[in-house]
Wavefront OBJ file of the C-alpha trace (Angstrom):
o trace
v -62.624 -6.497 58.094
v -62.531 -8.470 61.211
v -59.890 -9.176 63.560
v -59.485 -11.103 66.950
v -56.776 -11.485 69.571
v -55.911 -14.995 69.536
v -58.416 -17.238 71.474
v -58.785 -20.957 72.172
v -60.407 -22.870 69.576
v -60.875 -19.860 67.232
v -62.754 -20.831 64.129
v -62.852 -18.802 61.195
v -65.626 -19.709 58.884
v -63.608 -19.612 55.606
v -64.730 -19.506 52.012
v -63.223 -19.143 48.952
v -62.703 -20.110 44.987
v -62.866 -17.544 42.286
v -65.546 -15.301 40.860
v -67.315 -11.978 41.065
v -70.988 -10.954 41.527
v -73.552 -9.398 39.271
v -74.369 -7.054 42.252
v -70.986 -5.332 42.423
v -68.762 -6.424 39.617
v -70.288 -7.105 36.284
v -68.008 -7.932 33.491
v -67.224 -10.646 31.222
v -68.637 -11.877 28.038
v -72.111 -11.126 26.810
v -74.630 -14.041 26.688
v -78.219 -14.277 26.097
v -80.630 -11.653 27.710
v -82.739 -13.096 30.768
v -86.437 -12.918 30.500
v -88.566 -10.507 32.591
v -89.154 -11.326 36.050
v -92.773 -12.740 36.172
v -93.053 -12.108 39.776
v -94.108 -8.571 39.688
v -95.899 -5.922 37.802
v -93.764 -3.160 39.842
v -93.290 0.063 37.974
v -90.129 -0.087 35.963
v -88.482 2.711 37.687
v -88.270 0.943 40.749
v -87.068 -2.283 39.239
v -84.356 -0.091 37.466
v -83.271 1.531 40.645
v -82.328 -1.873 42.012
v -80.549 -2.776 39.040
v -78.708 0.270 39.043
v -77.856 -0.278 42.561
v -76.438 -3.769 41.818
v -74.479 -2.999 38.572
v -70.751 -2.345 39.370
v -69.343 -0.378 36.501
v -72.441 1.703 35.901
v -74.063 2.489 39.210
v -72.054 1.371 42.326
v -68.902 2.492 43.812
v -66.893 2.019 46.907
v -65.911 4.812 48.927
v -62.329 4.316 49.886
v -61.796 5.664 53.431
v -58.115 4.470 54.326
v -57.372 4.403 57.895
v -54.007 5.901 58.600
v -51.657 3.445 60.448
v -51.189 4.564 64.204
v -48.149 6.382 65.043
v -47.218 3.729 67.752
v -48.322 0.235 67.849
v -49.677 -1.247 71.307
v -47.986 -4.402 72.637
v -50.355 -7.447 71.845
v -52.541 -8.331 74.645
v -51.865 -11.684 76.453
v -53.272 -14.917 75.409
v -55.979 -16.858 77.498
v -54.851 -20.461 78.501
v -54.782 -22.908 75.591
v -54.291 -26.806 75.018
v -51.144 -28.052 76.417
v -50.007 -29.760 73.216
v -50.016 -26.310 71.378
v -46.411 -25.340 72.826
v -43.765 -23.318 70.903
v -40.056 -24.622 70.819
v -39.329 -22.579 73.827
v -42.152 -23.957 75.997
v -44.780 -20.945 75.438
v -48.356 -22.052 74.821
v -50.198 -20.924 71.546
v -53.877 -20.814 70.142
v -54.942 -22.320 67.041
v -57.363 -21.235 64.238
v -59.160 -23.534 61.636
v -60.377 -22.643 58.134
v -62.099 -24.253 55.243
v -64.934 -25.480 57.464
v -62.439 -26.745 60.023
v -60.595 -29.177 57.610
v -57.396 -27.025 57.959
v -55.696 -26.181 61.342
v -52.792 -24.323 62.437
v -51.474 -22.650 65.579
v -51.336 -18.967 66.017
v -47.905 -17.551 67.459
v -48.391 -15.937 71.037
v -49.689 -12.656 71.045
v -50.428 -12.353 67.364
v -53.582 -11.079 65.718
v -56.025 -13.170 63.770
v -57.673 -11.318 61.015
v -60.381 -12.158 58.248
v -59.755 -9.757 55.322
v -61.689 -9.920 51.974
v -59.544 -9.389 48.985
v -61.114 -9.599 45.623
v -62.895 -12.966 45.324
v -61.066 -14.438 48.114
v -61.252 -14.193 52.193
v -57.931 -14.261 53.466
v -56.933 -15.374 56.888
v -53.916 -13.193 58.273
v -51.865 -13.999 61.331
v -49.881 -10.715 62.094
v -47.413 -9.748 65.053
v -49.442 -6.292 65.152
v -53.106 -5.252 64.775
v -53.862 -4.638 61.041
v -55.082 -1.153 59.848
v -58.709 -1.113 58.694
v -59.470 -2.372 55.237
v -55.552 -2.623 54.392
v -53.968 -5.971 53.369
v -50.989 -6.466 55.938
v -47.583 -6.440 54.611
v -46.034 -8.545 57.448
v -47.218 -11.949 58.737
v -48.801 -15.036 57.313
v -51.653 -15.332 54.858
v -53.735 -18.445 54.508
v -56.479 -19.109 51.667
v -58.466 -21.962 50.452
v -59.817 -22.088 46.835
v -62.602 -24.418 46.321
v -62.572 -26.158 43.019
v -64.710 -29.312 43.777
v -61.721 -31.432 42.228
v -58.055 -32.218 42.914
v -56.032 -29.435 41.210
v -52.905 -30.524 38.963
v -49.389 -29.704 39.764
v -49.461 -27.058 36.823
v -52.254 -25.468 38.806
v -50.364 -25.115 41.970
v -47.632 -23.443 39.934
v -50.013 -20.912 38.442
v -51.832 -20.076 41.604
v -48.511 -19.229 43.418
v -47.313 -17.152 40.583
v -50.716 -15.297 40.282
v -50.810 -14.618 43.964
v -47.316 -13.254 43.913
v -47.873 -11.039 40.946
v -50.917 -9.614 42.710
v -48.866 -8.807 45.816
v -46.274 -6.903 43.678
v -43.572 -9.527 43.155
v -42.819 -9.672 39.346
v -39.647 -11.466 39.155
v -39.659 -15.096 38.294
v -40.021 -17.083 41.634
v -37.502 -19.791 42.807
v -38.770 -23.220 43.627
v -38.089 -24.084 47.471
v -39.067 -27.035 49.841
v -42.385 -26.965 51.521
v -41.873 -28.287 55.076
v -45.353 -29.772 55.681
v -48.283 -31.832 54.328
v -45.986 -34.691 53.090
v -49.140 -36.700 52.329
v -50.447 -33.901 49.814
v -49.057 -32.773 46.345
v -47.478 -29.352 47.059
v -45.337 -26.717 45.684
v -43.504 -24.033 47.381
v -41.797 -20.935 45.817
v -39.740 -17.851 47.043
v -39.770 -14.125 45.620
v -38.434 -10.740 46.497
v -38.801 -7.255 45.405
v -37.054 -3.969 46.450
v -38.675 -3.998 49.914
v -40.167 -7.342 50.601
v -39.651 -11.092 50.357
v -42.291 -13.694 50.192
v -42.274 -17.576 50.845
v -45.532 -19.228 49.501
v -46.757 -22.811 49.152
v -49.716 -24.401 47.626
v -51.131 -27.733 48.640
v -53.414 -29.900 46.505
v -56.582 -31.374 48.287
v -59.293 -33.608 46.748
v -61.592 -30.446 46.544
v -59.151 -27.501 45.776
v -55.971 -25.529 46.772
v -54.710 -24.462 50.224
v -52.311 -21.632 49.895
v -50.199 -20.103 52.665
v -47.697 -17.477 52.467
v -45.109 -15.710 54.713
v -44.376 -12.060 53.753
v -42.102 -9.368 55.369
v -39.529 -6.640 54.797
v -36.317 -8.250 53.403
v -34.212 -7.579 56.479
v -36.857 -9.137 58.695
v -37.772 -11.981 56.535
v -35.304 -14.687 58.308
v -36.490 -13.906 61.805
v -39.973 -13.777 60.643
v -39.650 -17.172 59.351
v -38.191 -18.636 62.612
v -41.049 -17.055 64.574
v -43.758 -18.832 62.463
v -42.285 -22.130 62.727
v -45.126 -23.081 65.132
v -47.567 -22.397 62.441
v -45.808 -24.922 59.951
v -45.129 -27.525 62.596
v -48.846 -27.649 63.970
v -50.439 -27.529 60.504
v -53.062 -30.064 59.642
v -54.684 -30.426 56.385
v -57.682 -32.589 55.699
v -59.669 -32.635 52.557
v -62.606 -29.602 53.116
v -65.995 -30.516 52.515
v -69.032 -28.596 51.882
v -71.893 -28.447 54.338
v -74.840 -27.470 51.969
v -77.849 -26.213 53.571
v -81.255 -27.939 53.402
v -82.898 -26.913 50.257
v -86.784 -26.447 50.288
v -89.070 -27.604 47.472
v -89.781 -24.157 46.160
v -86.257 -23.648 45.390
v -84.998 -27.070 44.562
v -83.929 -25.987 41.274
v -81.105 -23.839 42.491
v -79.870 -26.617 44.969
v -76.338 -26.518 43.330
v -76.157 -22.715 43.846
v -77.195 -22.738 47.518
v -74.345 -21.668 50.148
v -72.099 -18.701 50.346
v -69.892 -16.969 47.493
v -67.456 -14.350 47.135
v -67.573 -11.616 44.361
v -65.035 -8.828 43.862
v -66.758 -6.676 46.443
v -69.388 -8.440 48.435
v -70.295 -11.841 49.509
v -73.656 -13.491 48.247
v -75.437 -16.189 50.519
v -78.214 -18.050 48.486
v -80.201 -19.849 51.294
v -81.873 -23.029 50.824
v -84.991 -21.489 52.594
v -85.585 -19.080 49.698
v -83.813 -16.186 51.135
v -80.960 -14.334 49.684
v -78.499 -11.929 51.249
v -75.675 -9.893 49.833
v -73.165 -7.956 52.208
v -70.694 -5.632 50.820
v -66.822 -5.699 51.719
v -66.743 -1.897 52.384
v -69.052 1.198 52.622
v -71.032 1.121 49.391
v -73.453 3.803 47.977
v -75.751 4.019 44.962
v -76.099 6.862 42.476
v -79.127 9.463 42.783
v -81.172 10.273 39.960
v -78.579 12.872 38.799
v -75.847 10.186 38.588
v -74.133 11.261 41.625
v -73.145 9.085 44.771
v -75.741 9.419 47.452
v -73.565 9.214 50.639
v -76.823 9.457 52.856
v -77.908 6.231 51.569
v -75.024 3.893 52.719
v -75.879 0.201 51.793
v -74.001 -2.523 53.823
v -76.487 -5.428 53.359
v -79.133 -6.399 50.851
v -81.660 -9.034 51.820
v -84.574 -10.538 49.978
v -86.165 -13.604 48.834
v -85.945 -15.580 45.369
v -87.837 -18.226 43.558
v -85.991 -20.736 41.368
v -87.169 -21.705 38.023
v -84.706 -24.123 36.238
v -81.628 -21.838 35.651
v -83.477 -18.853 36.601
v -83.184 -16.958 40.089
v -86.236 -14.449 40.476
v -84.978 -12.274 43.137
v -87.248 -9.684 45.001
v -85.457 -7.526 47.406
v -86.969 -6.577 50.621
v -87.454 -2.942 49.574
v -89.731 -4.467 46.743
v -87.549 -4.031 43.870
v -86.617 -7.269 41.578
v -83.768 -8.520 39.661
v -83.466 -11.651 37.376
v -80.407 -13.814 37.253
v -79.509 -16.960 35.114
v -77.026 -19.073 36.836
v -74.796 -21.945 36.259
v -71.935 -23.768 37.898
v -68.782 -23.976 35.981
v -65.476 -25.797 37.511
v -66.626 -24.833 41.166
v -67.592 -21.276 40.284
v -70.888 -19.720 40.141
v -71.888 -17.713 36.914
v -74.600 -15.280 37.003
v -75.955 -13.538 33.960
v -77.928 -10.276 34.452
v -80.672 -8.992 32.190
v -78.007 -7.046 30.089
v -76.378 -10.504 29.405
v -73.224 -9.715 31.393
v -71.799 -12.484 33.265
v -70.185 -12.601 36.760
v -68.121 -15.020 38.302
v -68.320 -16.018 42.164
v -66.003 -18.172 44.280
v -67.591 -20.631 46.786
v -66.658 -20.068 50.227
v -66.304 -23.202 52.457
v -67.907 -22.595 55.999
l 1 2 3 4 5 6 7 8 9 10 11 12 13 14 15 16 17 18 19 20 21 22 23 24 25 26 27 28 29 30 31 32 33 34 35 36 37 38 39 40 41 42 43 44 45 46 47 48 49 50 51 52 53 54 55 56 57 58 59 60 61 62 63 64 65 66 67 68 69 70 71 72 73 74 75 76 77 78 79 80 81 82 83 84 85 86 87 88 89 90 91 92 93 94 95 96 97 98 99 100 101 102 103 104 105 106 107 108 109 110 111 112 113 114 115 116 117 118 119 120 121 122 123 124 125 126 127 128 129 130 131 132 133 134 135 136 137 138 139 140 141 142 143 144 145 146 147 148 149 150 151 152 153 154 155 156 157 158 159 160 161 162 163 164 165 166 167 168 169 170 171 172 173 174 175 176 177 178 179 180 181 182 183 184 185 186 187 188 189 190 191 192 193 194 195 196 197 198 199 200 201 202 203 204 205 206 207 208 209 210 211 212 213 214 215 216 217 218 219 220 221 222 223 224 225 226 227 228 229 230 231 232 233 234 235 236 237 238 239 240 241 242 243 244 245 246 247 248 249 250 251 252 253 254 255 256 257 258 259 260 261 262 263 264 265 266 267 268 269 270 271 272 273 274 275 276 277 278 279 280 281 282 283 284 285 286 287 288 289 290 291 292 293 294 295 296 297 298 299 300 301 302 303 304 305 306 307 308 309 310 311 312 313 314 315 316 317 318 319 320 321 322 323 324 325 326 327 328 329 330 331 332 333 334 335 336 337 338 339 340 341 342 343 344 345 346 347 348 349 350 351 352 353
């Protein structure tokens, strides 16, 4: 997790859609097995060790080291000077952030914190009145997310997205449809819900390439005052159509041009470079299993890097440690689907930078 105190023209390189990654969250239906990697004659044990490292259910786990909340929260640090047009109703100035490659922009309440938090196949932007705890999803503030689909979603998809996200956050009652006070030029839907402790207001807006979601969540007793404090966000919100900035793809990997870019799995981000390089960075501390099947805490893995060749629908990956992996790929409704050597399929969401 990364967080910043608000700063002028802060751009959060944002990414999203829906999927997982063969490297850390296999699952799904079986398909045909992948042919052997023809790049190498490496011993089977070395190849197998990399595959074990990448497989989620069988060989890789994330050590959860929750950071306790501080006993007292320090006052937010003062903001630097900002553009004069970003002014709160009482005359105070505010910063702003951009997501979805700069297509969506909003102001940040004065003194609030800006956090980028990976949650499943999303990377969420959070605006919070206090600094969030390490690797914890905030329970008070504003959350914004863009889901790339490569097409305009229907009204039914907006409703399904809101209800799914509310359920994920622990709001199980049927939501109530309310007004959405922004983006009049876009199809949109807003709903409200509550549980025993919290209340949530959430809106989904349809763009030509996907769904923009924004939510306000707070304790039930604080919800009205929180909505009032966040009006600067909604009054400043600007929504354009997010577009992909795809990398230049070299001839040797031209067959995988549609897969080039940044993707999000359940526990990691995968970058398929147009230059033939590939990188996977994990959301949290990750450890492989040793030969006895136990977690090897002395071998923490944060990032895997390597190179790949593209042959039609095959990615032939050689990691920098010399181990290898074959993946069959395809794009389906904006998602990247990867099939490993055992026929297991993983889904990844595209992240818009």
